C-alpha positions as CSV (number, residue, x, y, z in Angstrom):
1,M,19.7,110.7,-111.8
2,S,20.5,109.8,-115.3
3,S,18.8,107.0,-117.2
4,D,22.1,105.0,-117.2
5,K,22.2,105.1,-113.4
6,I,18.6,104.1,-113.1
7,K,19.2,101.1,-115.5
8,D,22.3,100.1,-113.4
9,V,20.2,100.3,-110.2
10,K,17.4,98.3,-111.8
11,L,19.9,95.6,-113.1
12,A,21.5,95.4,-109.6
13,G,18.1,95.0,-108.0
14,E,17.2,92.3,-110.4
15,A,20.5,90.5,-109.9
16,A,20.0,90.7,-106.1
17,A,16.5,89.3,-106.5
18,D,17.7,86.5,-108.6
19,T,20.5,85.7,-106.2
20,A,18.1,85.7,-103.2
21,R,15.7,83.4,-105.2
22,E,18.5,81.0,-106.0
23,E,19.6,80.9,-102.3
24,M,16.0,80.3,-101.2
25,E,15.7,77.4,-103.6
26,A,19.0,76.0,-102.4
27,V,17.8,76.2,-98.7
28,K,14.5,74.7,-99.7
29,A,16.3,71.7,-101.4
30,H,18.5,71.3,-98.4
31,I,15.6,71.2,-96.0
32,E,13.7,68.7,-98.2
33,R,16.8,66.5,-98.2
34,L,17.2,66.7,-94.4
35,V,13.5,65.9,-93.9
36,T,13.7,62.9,-96.3
37,Q,16.9,61.5,-94.9
38,H,16.5,62.1,-91.2
39,I,13.1,63.0,-90.0
40,V,10.9,60.6,-92.0
41,P,12.9,57.5,-91.0
42,A,13.0,58.7,-87.4
43,L,9.2,59.1,-87.4
44,G,8.8,55.7,-89.0
45,R,11.0,54.1,-86.2
46,A,9.0,56.0,-83.6
47,G,5.7,54.8,-85.0
48,G,7.0,51.2,-85.0
49,K,8.1,51.5,-81.4
50,A,4.7,53.0,-80.4
51,G,3.0,50.1,-82.1
52,D,5.1,47.6,-80.2
53,L,4.5,49.4,-76.9
54,T,0.8,49.4,-77.6
55,E,0.7,45.7,-78.3
56,Q,2.8,45.1,-75.1
57,A,0.4,47.2,-73.1
58,V,-2.6,45.4,-74.4
59,A,-1.0,42.0,-73.7
60,N,-0.2,43.1,-70.1
61,A,-3.7,44.4,-69.6
62,R,-5.2,41.0,-70.8
63,E,-2.8,39.1,-68.6
64,L,-3.8,41.2,-65.6
65,A,-7.5,40.8,-66.4
66,D,-7.0,37.0,-66.6
67,H,-5.2,36.9,-63.3
68,T,-7.8,39.1,-61.7
69,R,-10.7,37.0,-63.1
70,N,-9.0,33.7,-61.9
71,D,-8.4,35.1,-58.4
72,L,-12.0,36.4,-58.2
73,A,-13.3,33.0,-59.4
74,K,-11.2,31.2,-56.7
75,R,-12.4,33.5,-54.0
76,T,-16.0,33.5,-54.9
77,G,-16.1,29.9,-55.9
78,S,-15.7,28.6,-52.4
79,H,-18.1,31.2,-50.9
80,T,-20.6,30.4,-53.6
81,S,-20.7,26.7,-52.8
82,W,-21.1,27.2,-49.1
83,L,-23.7,29.9,-49.8
84,S,-25.6,27.5,-52.1
85,I,-25.6,24.8,-49.4
86,A,-26.8,27.2,-46.8
87,I,-29.6,28.6,-49.0
88,S,-30.7,25.1,-49.9
89,G,-30.8,24.1,-46.2
90,V,-32.9,27.2,-45.3
91,V,-35.3,26.6,-48.2
92,G,-35.6,23.0,-47.4
93,F,-36.3,23.8,-43.7
94,I,-38.9,26.3,-44.7
95,I,-40.6,23.9,-47.1
96,G,-40.5,21.1,-44.5
97,R,-42.1,23.3,-41.9
98,M,-44.8,24.4,-44.4
99,S,-45.6,20.9,-45.4
100,R,-46.7,19.7,-41.9
């Protein structure tokens, strides 16, 4: 090969490398634009929805706990009063028998 052909091949290789570099920069800029315009706002909306759903789930759990606590208090409240009366009666009976 002559030196002119070598120079031509070298120049063609450099031109191809420059073209490839420019195309890669253009693709990179396009991807950055897509991420900024579409993906970031979508992630922000998803985060907001997740926060709302979390707050709603916590509120539902608190409401369920309140209902459960109230139901349990109603059920055990009547049993507790009768149980207290029965225990008092038994203790009174035993103390009465011991005091004779």
